[in-house]
C-alpha positions as CSV (number, residue, x, y, z in Angstrom):
1,X,0.0,0.0,0.0
2,X,1.1,3.5,-0.8
3,X,-0.1,6.8,0.7
4,X,-0.7,9.5,-2.0
5,X,-2.7,12.7,-2.6
6,X,-6.1,12.2,-4.2
7,X,-7.2,14.7,-6.9
8,X,-11.0,14.3,-7.4
9,X,-12.0,15.6,-10.9
10,X,-14.9,15.4,-13.3
11,X,-12.8,13.3,-15.6
12,X,-11.3,9.8,-15.9
13,X,-7.6,9.3,-16.6
14,X,-6.3,6.0,-17.9
15,X,-2.8,4.6,-17.8
16,X,-0.6,6.2,-20.4
17,X,-3.1,9.0,-20.9
18,X,-2.4,12.7,-20.8
19,X,-4.3,15.2,-18.7
20,X,-3.6,19.0,-19.0
21,X,-4.8,20.8,-15.9
22,X,-4.9,24.4,-14.6
23,X,-4.2,24.5,-10.9
24,X,-5.4,27.4,-8.8
25,X,-6.3,26.0,-5.3
26,X,-3.6,26.3,-2.7
27,X,-3.9,22.7,-1.6
28,X,-3.3,21.5,-5.1
29,X,-0.5,23.9,-5.9
30,X,1.2,22.6,-2.8
31,X,0.6,19.0,-3.9
32,X,2.1,19.7,-7.3
33,X,5.1,21.5,-5.8
34,X,5.7,18.4,-3.7
35,X,5.4,16.1,-6.7
36,X,7.8,18.3,-8.7
37,X,10.4,18.2,-5.9
38,X,10.3,14.4,-6.2
39,X,8.9,14.0,-2.7
40,X,6.2,11.5,-3.5
41,X,4.9,9.0,-6.0
42,X,2.6,11.4,-7.8
43,X,-1.1,11.8,-7.1
44,X,-4.2,9.8,-8.0
45,X,-6.9,11.2,-10.3
46,X,-10.3,10.0,-9.2
47,X,-13.6,10.7,-10.8
48,X,-16.3,12.4,-8.8
49,X,-19.5,10.5,-8.3
50,X,-21.4,13.1,-6.3
51,X,-20.6,16.7,-5.6
52,X,-18.2,19.1,-7.3
53,X,-14.4,19.6,-7.7
54,X,-14.5,22.4,-5.2
55,X,-16.7,20.6,-2.7
56,X,-15.1,19.5,0.5
57,X,-17.6,16.6,0.7
58,X,-17.4,15.3,-2.9
59,X,-17.8,11.5,-3.2
60,X,-15.4,9.8,-5.6
61,X,-14.9,6.4,-7.2
62,X,-12.9,3.7,-5.6
63,X,-10.6,3.1,-8.6
64,X,-8.5,5.9,-10.1
65,X,-5.2,6.3,-11.9
66,X,-1.9,7.3,-10.4
67,X,-0.4,10.2,-12.3
68,X,2.9,12.0,-12.5
69,X,3.6,15.6,-13.6
70,X,5.6,15.5,-16.9
71,X,5.5,19.2,-17.7
72,X,4.5,22.4,-16.1
73,X,4.4,26.2,-16.7
74,X,3.4,29.3,-14.9
75,X,0.6,30.6,-17.1
76,X,0.1,34.3,-18.0
77,X,-3.2,34.3,-16.0
78,X,-1.3,33.4,-12.9
79,X,-2.5,29.8,-12.7
80,X,-0.1,26.8,-12.7
81,X,-0.5,24.7,-15.9
82,X,0.6,21.1,-15.6
83,X,0.6,18.1,-17.9
84,X,0.0,14.8,-16.1
85,X,0.5,11.3,-17.4
86,X,-1.4,8.3,-16.1
87,X,0.8,5.5,-14.9
88,X,-1.3,2.8,-13.3
89,X,-4.7,2.0,-12.0
90,X,-5.1,1.9,-8.3
91,X,-7.8,1.0,-5.8
92,X,-8.4,3.4,-2.9
93,X,-8.6,1.5,0.3
94,X,-9.0,4.4,2.7
95,X,-8.9,8.2,2.6
96,X,-8.7,11.2,4.9
97,X,-8.8,14.9,4.6
98,X,-5.7,16.8,5.9
99,X,-6.2,20.1,7.7
100,X,-5.2,22.0,4.5
101,X,-8.1,20.3,2.7
102,X,-6.1,17.9,0.6
103,X,-7.4,14.4,0.4
104,X,-4.8,11.6,0.8
105,X,-5.5,7.9,0.4
106,X,-4.1,4.5,1.0
107,X,-3.9,2.9,-2.4
108,X,-2.8,-0.4,-4.0
109,X,-2.2,-1.1,-7.7
110,X,-4.8,-2.9,-9.7
111,X,-3.3,-5.8,-11.7
112,X,-3.2,-5.2,-15.4
113,X,-3.7,-7.8,-18.1
114,X,-0.7,-8.5,-20.3
115,X,-0.5,-6.5,-23.5
116,X,-3.0,-7.8,-26.0
117,X,-2.9,-7.3,-29.7
118,X,-5.8,-5.4,-31.2
119,X,-8.2,-7.8,-32.9
120,X,-9.1,-7.0,-36.6
121,X,-12.7,-6.5,-35.6
122,X,-11.7,-3.3,-33.7
123,X,-9.5,-1.9,-36.5
124,X,-12.0,0.8,-37.2
125,X,-11.6,2.1,-33.6
126,X,-7.9,2.3,-34.1
127,X,-8.4,4.3,-37.3
128,X,-10.8,6.6,-35.4
129,X,-8.2,7.1,-32.7
130,X,-5.4,7.9,-35.2
131,X,-7.6,10.6,-36.8
132,X,-8.5,12.1,-33.4
133,X,-4.8,12.2,-32.3
134,X,-3.8,13.8,-35.6
135,X,-6.5,16.5,-35.2
136,X,-5.8,17.3,-31.5
137,X,-2.3,18.5,-31.8
138,X,0.0,19.1,-28.9
139,X,0.4,17.3,-26.4
140,X,-1.4,14.3,-27.9
141,X,0.5,14.5,-31.2
142,X,3.7,13.6,-29.2
143,X,2.2,10.5,-27.7
144,X,4.0,7.3,-28.5
145,X,1.3,5.6,-30.4
146,X,0.6,1.9,-29.7
147,X,-2.3,1.4,-32.1
148,X,-1.8,-2.4,-32.0
149,X,-2.4,-2.6,-28.2
150,X,-6.0,-3.2,-27.2
151,X,-5.7,-1.5,-23.8
152,X,-3.9,1.5,-25.2
153,X,-6.5,2.1,-27.9
154,X,-9.5,1.6,-25.5
155,X,-7.9,4.0,-23.0
156,X,-7.2,6.8,-25.4
157,X,-10.6,6.6,-27.0
158,X,-12.4,6.5,-23.6
159,X,-10.5,9.6,-22.6
160,X,-11.0,11.6,-25.8
161,X,-14.6,10.7,-26.8
162,X,-17.5,12.7,-25.2
163,X,-18.8,9.8,-23.2
164,X,-20.7,10.1,-19.9
165,X,-18.4,10.1,-16.8
166,X,-20.1,6.9,-15.5
167,X,-19.3,5.1,-18.8
168,X,-15.6,6.2,-18.7
169,X,-15.3,5.1,-15.1
170,X,-16.8,1.7,-15.9
171,X,-14.3,1.3,-18.7
172,X,-11.5,2.2,-16.3
173,X,-12.7,-0.4,-13.9
174,X,-13.0,-3.1,-16.6
175,X,-10.0,-5.4,-16.4
176,X,-10.2,-7.2,-19.8
177,X,-9.0,-4.9,-22.6
178,X,-11.3,-6.7,-25.1
179,X,-14.3,-6.1,-22.9
180,X,-13.3,-2.5,-22.7
181,X,-13.3,-2.3,-26.5
182,X,-16.6,-4.0,-26.8
183,X,-18.2,-1.8,-24.1
184,X,-16.7,1.3,-25.8
185,X,-18.0,0.3,-29.2
186,X,-21.5,-0.3,-27.6
187,X,-21.4,3.1,-25.9
188,X,-20.5,4.8,-29.1
189,X,-23.3,3.1,-31.0
190,X,-25.8,4.0,-28.3
191,X,-24.7,7.7,-28.5
192,X,-25.2,7.7,-32.2
193,X,-28.7,6.2,-32.0
194,X,-30.3,7.7,-28.9
């Protein structure tokens, strides 16, 4: 078990995914400062189930993704801009709020399936992902593309497509990469045919 800061957000981050953020709350600026000094093992992005990002009583999911800061800048508007990269899924076993308002949690890694080649039946999803990444530009244009990896393709599409937060969280919690692809394709079809 590892003790790390928790960052509840209205988004889901997958392993190997990128998450640009603008940081303005003191508790999170201090958290990022500590991460940049190398004093910890990053932070965990968890999706909010109930409440808001600024709420002290927001309820969040039990599975999130440990993230590391890979780039940062002081923005002209005075906010801190960071680029975080997802590293591994984790399960939150316990959490507590520090006096400064920062949530910290005891987490353990969630085992990942071994890399699994993308089946031919999901080639259209890989093509869609390539087009999305080409259109998005920086920082996504600099990602090492692993279009033949089922988990990588499912993770990137789940992050980038405008799916409901609950669907994205369910995809994160799904262990089997082929089931993730199937559920992702079903969600996309449902969104096209409401």
